FIKOLZA-1660 file (N, C-alpha, C; in steps of 0.1 Angstrom, whole numbers, plus 5000, padded with zeros to 4 digits):
% residues 161
   i   px   py   pz ch aa at
   1 8057 9119 3955  A  M  N
   1 8063 9133 3956  A  M CA
   1 8058 9139 3969  A  M  C
   2 8046 9137 3973  A  F  N
   2 8041 9143 3985  A  F CA
   2 8038 9134 3996  A  F  C
   3 8043 9121 3995  A  E  N
   3 8040 9112 4005  A  E CA
   3 8048 9116 4018  A  E  C
   4 8042 9113 4029  A  N  N
   4 8048 9117 4043  A  N CA
   4 8048 9132 4045  A  N  C
   5 8040 9140 4037  A  K  N
   5 8040 9154 4039  A  K CA
   5 8026 9159 4042  A  K  C
   6 8024 9169 4050  A  T  N
   6 8011 9175 4053  A  T CA
   6 8008 9183 4040  A  T  C
   7 7995 9187 4040  A  E  N
   7 7991 9196 4029  A  E CA
   7 7999 9209 4029  A  E  C
   8 8001 9215 4041  A  E  N
   8 8008 9227 4042  A  E CA
   8 8023 9226 4038  A  E  C
   9 8029 9215 4041  A  Q  N
   9 8043 9212 4037  A  Q CA
   9 8043 9211 4021  A  Q  C
  10 8033 9204 4016  A  A  N
  10 8033 9202 4001  A  A CA
  10 8031 9215 3994  A  A  C
  11 8022 9223 4000  A  K  N
  11 8019 9237 3994  A  K CA
  11 8031 9245 3994  A  K  C
  12 8038 9245 4006  A  K  N
  12 8050 9253 4007  A  K CA
  12 8061 9249 3997  A  K  C
  13 8062 9236 3995  A  E  N
  13 8072 9231 3985  A  E CA
  13 8068 9236 3971  A  E  C
  14 8055 9235 3967  A  I  N
  14 8050 9239 3954  A  I CA
  14 8053 9254 3952  A  I  C
  15 8050 9262 3962  A  L  N
  15 8051 9277 3961  A  L CA
  15 8066 9281 3960  A  L  C
  16 8074 9273 3967  A  T  N
  16 8089 9276 3966  A  T CA
  16 8094 9273 3952  A  T  C
  17 8089 9262 3946  A  M  N
  17 8092 9259 3932  A  M CA
  17 8087 9269 3922  A  M  C
  18 8074 9274 3925  A  V  N
  18 8068 9284 3916  A  V CA
  18 8077 9297 3917  A  V  C
  19 8081 9301 3929  A  S  N
  19 8089 9313 3931  A  S CA
  19 8102 9312 3923  A  S  C
  20 8109 9300 3924  A  E  N
  20 8121 9298 3917  A  E CA
  20 8119 9298 3902  A  E  C
  21 8108 9292 3898  A  Y  N
  21 8104 9291 3883  A  Y CA
  21 8102 9306 3878  A  Y  C
  22 8095 9314 3885  A  C  N
  22 8093 9328 3881  A  C CA
  22 8106 9335 3880  A  C  C
  23 8114 9334 3890  A  D  N
  23 8127 9342 3890  A  D CA
  23 8136 9337 3879  A  D  C
  24 8135 9324 3875  A  T  N
  24 8144 9318 3865  A  T CA
  24 8139 9322 3851  A  T  C
  25 8126 9320 3849  A  Y  N
  25 8121 9321 3835  A  Y CA
  25 8113 9334 3832  A  Y  C
  26 8109 9341 3841  A  H  N
  26 8101 9353 3839  A  H CA
  26 8108 9366 3844  A  H  C
  27 8103 9377 3838  A  N  N
  27 8108 9390 3842  A  N CA
  27 8123 9392 3841  A  N  C
  28 8129 9386 3831  A  K  N
  28 8143 9388 3829  A  K CA
  28 8146 9401 3823  A  K  C
  29 8154 9409 3830  A  Q  N
  29 8158 9422 3825  A  Q CA
  29 8170 9421 3816  A  Q  C
  30 8169 9425 3804  A  K  N
  30 8180 9425 3795  A  K CA
  30 8182 9439 3789  A  K  C
  31 8194 9442 3786  A  P  N
  31 8196 9456 3780  A  P CA
  31 8189 9458 3767  A  P  C
  32 8184 9470 3765  A  F  N
  32 8176 9473 3753  A  F CA
  32 8186 9473 3741  A  F  C
  33 8182 9467 3730  A  E  N
  33 8190 9468 3718  A  E CA
  33 8182 9476 3708  A  E  C
  34 8188 9486 3702  A  P  N
  34 8181 9494 3692  A  P CA
  34 8175 9485 3681  A  P  C
  35 8162 9489 3678  A  G  N
  35 8155 9481 3668  A  G CA
  35 8146 9470 3674  A  G  C
  36 8147 9468 3687  A  E  N
  36 8139 9458 3694  A  E CA
  36 8125 9464 3696  A  E  C
  37 8115 9456 3697  A  R  N
  37 8102 9460 3699  A  R CA
  37 8101 9465 3714  A  R  C
  38 8094 9476 3716  A  I  N
  38 8091 9481 3730  A  I CA
  38 8076 9479 3732  A  I  C
  39 8073 9470 3741  A  P  N
  39 8059 9468 3744  A  P CA
  39 8053 9480 3751  A  P  C
  40 8041 9484 3747  A  Y  N
  40 8035 9496 3753  A  Y CA
  40 8028 9492 3766  A  Y  C
  41 8024 9480 3767  A  A  N
  41 8017 9476 3779  A  A CA
  41 8020 9461 3782  A  A  C
  42 8029 9459 3791  A  S  N
  42 8032 9445 3794  A  S CA
  42 8028 9442 3808  A  S  C
  43 8028 9429 3811  A  R  N
  43 8024 9424 3824  A  R CA
  43 8035 9428 3834  A  R  C
  44 8032 9433 3845  A  V  N
  44 8041 9436 3856  A  V CA
  44 8038 9428 3868  A  V  C
  45 8047 9418 3871  A  Y  N
  45 8044 9410 3883  A  Y CA
  45 8058 9404 3887  A  Y  C
  46 8058 9398 3899  A  D  N
  46 8070 9391 3903  A  D CA
  46 8066 9378 3909  A  D  C
  47 8075 9371 3916  A  H  N
  47 8073 9358 3921  A  H CA
  47 8062 9358 3932  A  H  C
  48 8060 9369 3939  A  E  N
  48 8050 9370 3949  A  E CA
  48 8036 9369 3943  A  E  C
  49 8034 9376 3932  A  E  N
  49 8020 9376 3925  A  E CA
  49 8018 9362 3919  A  E  C
  50 8029 9356 3913  A  M  N
  50 8027 9343 3907  A  M CA
  50 8024 9332 3918  A  M  C
  51 8030 9334 3930  A  C  N
  51 8028 9324 3941  A  C CA
  51 8013 9326 3946  A  C  C
  52 8009 9339 3947  A  S  N
  52 7995 9341 3951  A  S CA
  52 7985 9335 3942  A  S  C
  53 7988 9336 3929  A  L  N
  53 7979 9330 3919  A  L CA
  53 7979 9315 3920  A  L  C
  54 7990 9309 3922  A  V  N
  54 7990 9294 3924  A  V CA
  54 7984 9290 3937  A  V  C
  55 7987 9298 3947  A  D  N
  55 7981 9295 3960  A  D CA
  55 7966 9295 3960  A  D  C
  56 7960 9305 3953  A  A  N
  56 7945 9305 3951  A  A CA
  56 7940 9293 3943  A  A  C
  57 7948 9290 3933  A  A  N
  57 7944 9278 3924  A  A CA
  57 7945 9265 3932  A  A  C
  58 7955 9264 3941  A  L  N
  58 7956 9252 3949  A  L CA
  58 7944 9250 3959  A  L  C
  59 7938 9262 3963  A  E  N
  59 7926 9262 3971  A  E CA
  59 7914 9261 3963  A  E  C
  60 7915 9261 3950  A  F  N
  60 7905 9261 3940  A  F CA
  60 7895 9272 3941  A  F  C
  61 7900 9284 3945  A  W  N
  61 7893 9296 3945  A  W CA
  61 7894 9303 3931  A  W  C
  62 7884 9300 3923  A  L  N
  62 7884 9304 3909  A  L CA
  62 7876 9317 3908  A  L  C
  63 7870 9322 3918  A  T  N
  63 7863 9334 3919  A  T CA
  63 7868 9342 3931  A  T  C
  64 7861 9352 3935  A  S  N
  64 7866 9359 3947  A  S CA
  64 7867 9351 3959  A  S  C
  65 7877 9353 3967  A  G  N
  65 7879 9345 3979  A  G CA
  65 7887 9354 3989  A  G  C
  66 7896 9347 3996  A  R  N
  66 7903 9354 4007  A  R CA
  66 7912 9365 4002  A  R  C
  67 7918 9364 3990  A  Y  N
  67 7926 9374 3984  A  Y CA
  67 7918 9387 3981  A  Y  C
  68 7906 9384 3976  A  T  N
  68 7897 9395 3972  A  T CA
  68 7893 9402 3985  A  T  C
  69 7889 9395 3995  A  E  N
  69 7885 9402 4008  A  E CA
  69 7896 9410 4014  A  E  C
  70 7908 9404 4013  A  E  N
  70 7920 9411 4018  A  E CA
  70 7922 9424 4010  A  E  C
  71 7922 9423 3997  A  F  N
  71 7924 9435 3989  A  F CA
  71 7913 9446 3991  A  F  C
  72 7900 9441 3992  A  E  N
  72 7889 9451 3994  A  E CA
  72 7891 9458 4007  A  E  C
  73 7895 9451 4018  A  K  N
  73 7897 9458 4031  A  K CA
  73 7909 9468 4030  A  K  C
  74 7920 9463 4024  A  E  N
  74 7932 9472 4023  A  E CA
  74 7929 9484 4014  A  E  C
  75 7922 9482 4003  A  L  N
  75 7919 9494 3994  A  L CA
  75 7910 9503 4001  A  L  C
  76 7900 9498 4008  A  A  N
  76 7890 9507 4015  A  A CA
  76 7898 9515 4026  A  A  C
  77 7907 9509 4033  A  A  N
  77 7915 9516 4044  A  A CA
  77 7923 9526 4037  A  A  C
  78 7930 9523 4026  A  Y  N
  78 7938 9532 4019  A  Y CA
  78 7930 9545 4014  A  Y  C
  79 7918 9542 4009  A  L  N
  79 7910 9553 4004  A  L CA
  79 7902 9560 4015  A  L  C
  80 7903 9555 4027  A  G  N
  80 7896 9561 4038  A  G CA
  80 7881 9560 4038  A  G  C
  81 7876 9549 4032  A  I  N
  81 7862 9546 4031  A  I CA
  81 7858 9534 4038  A  I  C
  82 7845 9532 4041  A  A  N
  82 7841 9521 4049  A  A CA
  82 7840 9508 4041  A  A  C
  83 7836 9508 4029  A  F  N
  83 7835 9496 4021  A  F CA
  83 7841 9497 4007  A  F  C
  84 7844 9486 4002  A  C  N
  84 7850 9485 3988  A  C CA
  84 7846 9472 3982  A  C  C
  85 7841 9472 3970  A  S  N
  85 7836 9459 3964  A  S CA
  85 7843 9458 3950  A  S  C
  86 7850 9447 3948  A  L  N
  86 7856 9444 3935  A  L CA
  86 7845 9438 3926  A  L  C
  87 7846 9441 3913  A  V  N
  87 7838 9435 3903  A  V CA
  87 7847 9430 3892  A  V  C
  88 7841 9422 3883  A  N  N
  88 7849 9415 3872  A  N CA
  88 7852 9424 3860  A  N  C
  89 7846 9435 3858  A  S  N
  89 7848 9443 3846  A  S CA
  89 7844 9457 3848  A  S  C
  90 7848 9465 3838  A  G  N
  90 7844 9479 3838  A  G CA
  90 7829 9481 3836  A  G  C
  91 7823 9472 3828  A  S  N
  91 7808 9472 3826  A  S CA
  91 7801 9469 3839  A  S  C
  92 7806 9459 3847  A  S  N
  92 7800 9456 3860  A  S CA
  92 7801 9468 3869  A  S  C
  93 7813 9474 3869  A  A  N
  93 7815 9486 3877  A  A CA
  93 7805 9497 3874  A  A  C
  94 7803 9499 3861  A  N  N
  94 7793 9510 3858  A  N CA
  94 7779 9506 3862  A  N  C
  95 7775 9494 3861  A  L  N
  95 7762 9489 3865  A  L CA
  95 7761 9491 3881  A  L  C
  96 7771 9487 3888  A  A  N
  96 7771 9488 3903  A  A CA
  96 7770 9502 3907  A  A  C
  97 7778 9511 3900  A  A  N
  97 7778 9525 3904  A  A CA
  97 7764 9531 3901  A  A  C
  98 7758 9528 3889  A  F  N
  98 7745 9534 3886  A  F CA
  98 7735 9529 3896  A  F  C
  99 7735 9516 3899  A  M  N
  99 7725 9511 3909  A  M CA
  99 7727 9518 3922  A  M  C
 100 7739 9521 3926  A  A  N
 100 7741 9528 3939  A  A CA
 100 7734 9542 3938  A  A  C
 101 7733 9548 3926  A  L  N
 101 7727 9561 3925  A  L CA
 101 7712 9560 3927  A  L  C
 102 7706 9548 3927  A  T  N
 102 7692 9547 3929  A  T CA
 102 7688 9544 3944  A  T  C
 103 7698 9544 3952  A  S  N
 103 7696 9541 3966  A  S CA
 103 7687 9551 3974  A  S  C
 104 7678 9546 3981  A  P  N
 104 7670 9555 3989  A  P CA
 104 7678 9563 3999  A  P  C
 105 7690 9558 4003  A  L  N
 105 7699 9566 4012  A  L CA
 105 7703 9580 4006  A  L  C
 106 7701 9581 3993  A  L  N
 106 7705 9594 3987  A  L CA
 106 7693 9604 3988  A  L  C
 107 7682 9600 3993  A  G  N
 107 7671 9609 3995  A  G CA
 107 7666 9615 3981  A  G  C
 108 7664 9628 3981  A  T  N
 108 7659 9635 3969  A  T CA
 108 7669 9635 3957  A  T  C
 109 7682 9631 3960  A  R  N
 109 7692 9631 3950  A  R CA
 109 7693 9618 3942  A  R  C
 110 7685 9608 3947  A  R  N
 110 7686 9595 3940  A  R CA
 110 7679 9596 3926  A  R  C
 111 7683 9587 3918  A  I  N
 111 7677 9585 3905  A  I CA
 111 7665 9577 3906  A  I  C
 112 7654 9582 3901  A  E  N
 112 7641 9575 3903  A  E CA
 112 7634 9573 3889  A  E  C
 113 7623 9565 3890  A  R  N
 113 7616 9562 3878  A  R CA
 113 7612 9575 3870  A  R  C
 114 7615 9575 3857  A  G  N
 114 7612 9586 3849  A  G CA
 114 7623 9597 3848  A  G  C
 115 7633 9596 3856  A  D  N
 115 7644 9606 3856  A  D CA
 115 7652 9604 3842  A  D  C
 116 7656 9615 3837  A  E  N
 116 7665 9615 3825  A  E CA
 116 7679 9614 3830  A  E  C
 117 7687 9606 3823  A  V  N
 117 7701 9604 3826  A  V CA
 117 7709 9607 3814  A  V  C
 118 7718 9616 3814  A  I  N
 118 7726 9620 3803  A  I CA
 118 7737 9609 3801  A  I  C
 119 7738 9604 3788  A  T  N
 119 7748 9594 3785  A  T CA
 119 7754 9597 3771  A  T  C
 120 7764 9591 3767  A  V  N
 120 7770 9593 3754  A  V CA
 120 7765 9584 3744  A  V  C
 121 7765 9588 3731  A  A  N
 121 7760 9580 3721  A  A CA
 121 7769 9568 3718  A  A  C
 122 7782 9570 3720  A  A  N
 122 7791 9559 3717  A  A CA
 122 7794 9550 3729  A  A  C
 123 7785 9549 3738  A  G  N
 123 7788 9541 3750  A  G CA
 123 7783 9527 3748  A  G  C
 124 7785 9518 3758  A  F  N
 124 7781 9504 3757  A  F CA
 124 7766 9503 3761  A  F  C
 125 7760 9493 3755  A  S  N
 125 7746 9491 3757  A  S CA
 125 7743 9488 3772  A  S  C
 126 7752 9482 3779  A  D  N
 126 7749 9479 3793  A  D CA
 126 7747 9491 3801  A  D  C
 127 7753 9503 3797  A  Y  N
 127 7750 9515 3805  A  Y CA
 127 7735 9519 3803  A  Y  C
 128 7730 9518 3791  A  D  N
 128 7717 9522 3789  A  D CA
 128 7707 9512 3796  A  D  C
 129 7711 9499 3796  A  S  N
 129 7702 9490 3802  A  S CA
 129 7700 9492 3817  A  S  C
 130 7710 9498 3823  A  S  N
 130 7709 9501 3837  A  S CA
 130 7699 9512 3840  A  S  C
 131 7698 9522 3830  A  Y  N
 131 7688 9533 3832  A  Y CA
 131 7674 9527 3830  A  Y  C
 132 7673 9519 3820  A  Y  N
 132 7660 9513 3817  A  Y CA
 132 7655 9504 3828  A  Y  C
 133 7664 9498 3835  A  S  N
 133 7660 9488 3846  A  S CA
 133 7653 9495 3857  A  S  C
 134 7655 9508 3859  A  V  N
 134 7648 9516 3869  A  V CA
 134 7638 9525 3863  A  V  C
 135 7634 9522 3850  A  R  N
 135 7624 9529 3843  A  R CA
 135 7629 9544 3840  A  R  C
 136 7642 9545 3839  A  G  N
 136 7647 9559 3836  A  G CA
 136 7647 9561 3821  A  G  C
 137 7652 9573 3817  A  C  N
 137 7652 9576 3803  A  C CA
 137 7666 9581 3800  A  C  C
 138 7673 9574 3790  A  A  N
 138 7686 9578 3787  A  A CA
 138 7685 9590 3777  A  A  C
 139 7692 9601 3780  A  C  N
 139 7693 9612 3771  A  C CA
 139 7707 9610 3764  A  C  C
 140 7706 9607 3751  A  I  N
 140 7718 9604 3744  A  I CA
 140 7724 9617 3738  A  I  C
 141 7736 9620 3743  A  C  N
 141 7744 9632 3738  A  C CA
 141 7753 9627 3727  A  C  C
 142 7753 9636 3717  A  R  N
 142 7761 9633 3705  A  R CA
 142 7766 9646 3699  A  R  C
 143 7776 9645 3692  A  C  N
 143 7782 9657 3686  A  C CA
 143 7783 9654 3670  A  C  C
 144 7779 9665 3663  A  D  N
 144 7780 9665 3649  A  D CA
 144 7794 9671 3645  A  D  C
 145 7803 9663 3641  A  D  N
 145 7817 9667 3638  A  D CA
 145 7817 9678 3627  A  D  C
 146 7808 9677 3617  A  S  N
 146 7809 9687 3606  A  S CA
 146 7804 9701 3610  A  S  C
 147 7795 9701 3620  A  T  N
 147 7790 9715 3624  A  T CA
 147 7794 9718 3638  A  T  C
 148 7801 9709 3645  A  I  N
 148 7805 9711 3659  A  I CA
 148 7793 9715 3668  A  I  C
 149 7782 9708 3666  A  Q  N
 149 7770 9711 3674  A  Q CA
 149 7768 9699 3683  A  Q  C
 150 7763 9701 3695  A  S  N
 150 7759 9690 3703  A  S CA
 150 7744 9690 3706  A  S  C
 151 7739 9679 3710  A  G  N
 151 7725 9679 3713  A  G CA
 151 7722 9666 3720  A  G  C
 152 7709 9663 3722  A  Y  N
 152 7705 9651 3729  A  Y CA
 152 7692 9646 3723  A  Y  C
 153 7690 9633 3725  A  T  N
 153 7678 9626 3721  A  T CA
 153 7672 9620 3734  A  T  C
 154 7659 9623 3736  A  S  N
 154 7653 9617 3748  A  S CA
 154 7639 9614 3745  A  S  C
 155 7635 9602 3747  A  A  N
 155 7621 9598 3746  A  A CA
 155 7614 9603 3732  A  A  C
 156 7622 9601 3722  A  G  N
 156 7617 9605 3709  A  G CA
 156 7618 9620 3705  A  G  C
 157 7623 9628 3714  A  R  N
 157 7625 9642 3712  A  R CA
 157 7640 9644 3709  A  R  C
 158 7643 9654 3701  A  S  N
 158 7657 9657 3698  A  S CA
 158 7659 9672 3698  A  S  C
 159 7671 9676 3703  A  S  N
 159 7674 9690 3703  A  S CA
 159 7682 9694 3690  A  S  C
 160 7685 9684 3681  A  F  N
 160 7692 9686 3669  A  F CA
 160 7683 9693 3659  A  F  C
 161 7688 9702 3651  A  R  N
 161 7680 9708 3641  A  R CA
 161 7687 9707 3628  A  R  C
% end
């Protein structure tokens, strides 16, 4: 199939086929019929995204690579900031954001050992672990639905009565 072709020629042929495949079998717009299911959150992509996915796979970039670097640079430029870093999940984003708050570049505003950090009782444990990693103290905010009172728990003390 690829004899007498360079890698670039073979890749171009594959990506052309992927584009045609996507246009033929995916994202078909059909008129709505009453009684049909309406998806609340569906995937939105076209042949360009599918080709980018296959292109990255052909290079065997299964983690961040040139597409990530390109996106980070373009997003940073769009936001008017110097740097942008992608992470794999919301949990990782929260951890990265919290660790940025411990930077010495923030001077007296940085979070330091022993500082109390207000967080929610219904949050994920990875949020709390980031506070503890800098020897901080998580102040757990919670609400009592029956009395509509709020309070916090910190280092064994509680403001709830």
